[in-house]
C-alpha positions in Angstrom: 0.7 4.6 -3.0 1.5 3.2 -6.6 1.1 4.6 -9.7 0.4 2.9 -13.0 3.7 2.3 -14.8 2.1 4.5 -17.6 1.9 7.6 -15.2 5.6 7.4 -14.1 6.6 10.1 -16.9 3.9 12.4 -15.9 4.8 12.0 -12.3 8.4 12.8 -13.4 7.2 16.3 -15.0 4.5 17.1 -12.0 7.9 16.9 -9.7 9.7 19.3 -11.8 6.9 22.3 -11.1 6.4 20.9 -7.6 6.2 23.5 -5.1 5.1 22.3 -1.5 5.0 25.4 1.0 7.1 24.5 4.1 9.1 21.7 2.7 12.2 21.7 0.7 13.3 19.6 -2.3 16.4 17.4 -1.4 17.5 15.8 -4.9 19.1 12.2 -4.1 21.3 10.5 -6.3 20.1 7.2 -7.8 20.3 4.3 -5.8 19.6 0.5 -6.1 15.8 0.2 -5.0 15.0 -3.5 -3.6 11.4 -2.7 -4.1 11.7 -2.3 -7.8 14.9 -4.3 -8.0 16.5 -1.8 -10.2 18.3 1.6 -9.9 16.1 4.4 -9.2 15.9 8.3 -8.7 14.5 9.4 -5.3 12.6 12.7 -4.9 12.3 13.6 -1.3 10.5 16.7 0.2 11.3 17.1 3.5 9.8 19.6 5.8 11.9 22.6 5.8 13.4 22.7 9.5 14.5 19.1 9.3 16.0 19.4 5.6 19.7 20.1 6.6 19.6 16.9 9.1 18.2 15.1 6.1 21.0 16.2 3.8 23.9 15.7 6.4 22.3 12.1 6.5 22.3 11.3 3.0 25.6 12.9 2.3 27.3 11.1 5.1 28.6 14.2 6.8 26.6 13.6 9.9 24.6 10.8 11.3 22.0 11.6 13.2 18.8 10.1 14.2 15.9 12.5 13.3 12.7 11.4 15.4 10.5 14.1 14.4 10.2 14.6 10.6 7.6 14.6 7.8 8.5 13.7 4.4 7.2 13.0 1.0 9.4 10.4 -1.4 8.9 9.8 -4.7 10.3 7.4 -7.0 9.4 5.3 -10.2 5.8 4.3 -9.4 6.4 4.7 -5.7 4.7 7.8 -3.5 5.2 7.8 0.2 4.1 10.2 2.9 5.8 9.4 6.4 5.7 11.1 9.6 8.0 10.5 12.5 6.1 10.8 15.7 3.3 12.0 14.0 2.5 15.5 12.8 3.7 18.5 14.7 1.0 20.8 13.8 -1.7 21.0 11.2 0.4 22.7 8.7 2.0 19.6 7.3 -1.0 17.7 7.2 -2.8 20.2 4.9 0.1 20.1 3.0 0.3 16.3 2.4 -3.5 16.6 1.9 -3.4 19.2 -0.7 -0.6 17.2 -2.6 -2.7 13.8 -2.3 -5.9 15.5 -3.7 -4.0 17.0 -6.3 -2.9 13.6 -7.7 -6.4 12.2 -7.1 -7.7 15.0 -9.5 -4.8 14.9 -12.1 -6.2 12.8 -15.0 -2.7 12.0 -16.1 -1.5 10.0 -13.1 -3.5 6.8 -12.2 -3.2 5.4 -8.8 -2.9 1.4 -8.7 -3.0 1.1 -5.2 -2.9 2.5 -1.8 -2.5 2.0 2.0 -2.7 3.9 4.9 -0.3 2.3 7.9 0.0 3.1 11.4 2.7 2.0 13.6 6.5 2.4 13.9 9.1 2.1 16.5 8.0 -0.1 19.3 4.7 -0.1 18.0 3.1 -3.1 15.6 2.4 -1.7 12.0 -1.1 -2.1 11.1 -3.0 -1.1 7.7 -5.7 1.3 8.4 -7.1 1.5 5.1 -6.4 0.2 1.8 -7.9 1.3 -1.9 -7.3 0.5 -5.3 -8.2 4.0 -7.0 -7.8 8.0 -7.1 -11.7 7.9 -6.6 -11.5 5.7 -3.5 -8.6 7.5 -1.7 -10.4 11.1 -2.5 -13.5 9.9 -1.0 -11.1 8.6 2.0 -9.4 11.9 2.6 -12.8 13.9 2.3 -14.9 11.9 4.6 
């Protein structure tokens, strides 16, 4: 999902107050972002029981492949929700749905475009659905 550039400050403010049950906030140091072609601060929210593995990978202390995970990543205008090997239970899906609906209902954050992808390791990546507004995303979620 991409928000408008005018939404970035409001998104940063939202992050400072964001509490997602069963997810842990992992601050990541700024790094060069190939998408935005500049240094970006990445805000990561990782499902609690995978958080220590993500921290170890990010810090370089222990490299391991984390196959099953749920991640919400926010940087600049980009918001990405990713699930490795799909959802383990409905808890994450409900939390992520609540988060997306909250963004759709926030008048200070404007969604410029969104995409729902499926696929991954050994599976072709396909676009399931796309849209350009908060209202389109909200309608897709609740339908």
